[in-house]
C-alpha positions, 0 to 999 in steps of 0.5 A: 500500500505504501508503494502505491501511495508513493507512485501516485504522489510521483505521478501527481507531481509529474503531471503538475510540472512544466518541465518539457522543453517545448512550449507547454503549460502544466496542469494548474498553469496551462497555456491559452489560445487568443480566444481563451480556450485552454491548451495543454500542448501546442504542436510544432509546425512541419519543420519541427519549430515553434516559430508561430506559437499562438498559445501563452499564459497571458491569453488565459481569462484568469491572467487578464485583469478586470475590465 
C-alpha cells in the first residue's frame, strides 16, 4: 500500500510540472489560445519549430485583469 501511495504522489507531481522543453503549460498553469480556450500542448509546425506559437499564459481569462 505504501508503494502505491508513493507512485501516485510521483505521478501527481509529474503531471503538475512544466518541465518539457517545448512550449507547454502544466496542469494548474496551462497555456491559452487568443480566444481563451485552454491548451495543454501546442504542436510544432512541419519543420519541427515553434516559430508561430499562438498559445501563452497571458491569453488565459484568469491572467487578464478586470475590465
